[in-house]
N, C-alpha and C positions, 0 to 999 in steps of 0.2 A: 399653498402652502406646504412645506415640509414640516408634517410631522413626525413621519419615520425614515430616520437613514439607516438604513438596511446595507451592508456590505459584504459582498458576494464577490471573490477576485473572478474574471472571466477564467485564468488559470486555472484556480481550485477547481471551478465548474466542470471545466473540459476533463479536467484528472478526475473527478469524481465519476464523470460520464464513463470514461474509457476503463477505469478500475471496475464498476462495477458490472460494465459488458463483460470483460475480458475472466474479471471469477467468476460471473452465471455460466462462460461456454466453460471455464475448468470445472465448476460444480457440478454440471450437469453429467459429467462421467461419473457421477457418486462415489468419486476416491477420496472426496475430505470428508471428515471427521463433523460431528455436530459442533463439536469445541472451534473448528476454525470457521464453521457457519455463522456461531456467535461472535469469534471474533473481529469476521466481518463487517455485522451487522451493527456492533457495537462502536467500531470505526467509522462508520458512517452517521450514525447518531451524532457522534461526540463532535464529528469534526462540524456537521451542520449547529450544534450549540455554539461551537469553539467559533465561527467562521463568519458571523454576522451580528450584529447590534443595532440596538433602536437608539435613536438621537436622544432620547430623555436619561439613558443612563453610558452616554457614551465616555462620562468623566471615570464612571467605575470600571469600564471594559478596559480603558486604558491602562488604570493600576492592575487588573488583572491579566494582561496579555504576558508578560514575562512567567507568570506561573503557568500559564497556560503552554509556552513554548517550552518550558521546562518539561514539563508531563510529553509532550511527543515528541521531545528529543530523548525520552527515556525508552518511549516506544520504539522510536525508529533502533534503537540500539538491541532493544529484545529481539526485534524483526530480524534483523541483520544477523543475529547469533543464529538465530533458528533458520534461517536462509542459508547460512555457511554450514550448518549442520546436514541440511538436505543435499547441500550439495556435495560435500564429503563421503553420505550416505549412497548417491546417486553414482559417484566416482568409484567407490570402491565396488559395488554390485557391476559396474562397467567392467572393472579389471576381472572381478570373480567370472563374469560370462565371456569375458574375452580369454582368458585362460581355459576355462571350459571348450571353448570350440575348438581353439586350436590344438588341446591335448587331447581332446575325444577322439579316439581310432573307430567308434562305433558311427561316428556323422562323419561323413565326408564334407567338409564345408571349405570352400574355395577362400583364402585368404580375404579377397575384394569384397565378399558377401559377409564378412563376418560382423559387420556395422547394422546391416539389414536383418541379422539373425537376432542381435542384443535389443536393438529398437522395437524389436516387435515383442519382446518379452512382456508379460503382463507386468512383473513388478518391477523390472525397470521404468515401464510407462508412468505407474503409480509414482514412482522416486520422483521422476520427473516432473510431473504435475504437481508435487508438493513443492519442489525447489521452486517453479514457477510460481505459485500461490507464495509463496514467502516473498519474492522479488517483486511481487505487483504489490504484497504489503508495503515493505519498503518505499517502494517508488510512490505508492498513495499518501506514505506518512511523510516523505519526504514533500510532495507538493501542498499538504497540509501546513508544515513546517515556513515553506516557501509565503504562502497564501497569509499565514499570521504575523511574519516579517512585514508584507506588505499592508496588512490591515493596522499596522501602527503608524504607517503614516497618514494612511485613509481616516482613522480615530482623531490625529491631529489635525486634520484638515477640516472635520467635520466639527470640532469643537471650537476652531478657529472660526468657521463658516457663522455658527450660533453667537458667538461673539460679537462678529462683524454686523449679521443682522439684528440683535440685540443693540447696534448703537456704540459698541464699545469696542 
């Protein structure tokens, strides 16, 4: 007998696993602040809450899905703004370092090697990690939004199944 009907789309679970492993890889470099770590944990906890339901309250969940979608849409906009800001900072640092290596006469750097020098700069690497972190956040929130869209159909099907089982 089907007492509990939980919905986790396979797509959302794969995104969660990939996101968690990539963020752990990025966060292992200690480049991320505690604020960003708490943002990541908040996303994971909230997504787990928003992406499952039990059969007993399927009708209530159906009513709340649009609000959940709206909340995640606001989050993706915020994350996209932060990602764009991090990208601009990284590009600015790249330009600054490029000009430094081109005009520095004390350093005789070949033009072909400038990219290697820039990419080995610790500040540039931190900015690159920050940009990648926000890119992953955007991707994760997008996956949650897709899962919420799919959950709308799954909740409807679960309600229809319950009606069918009840003889209606």
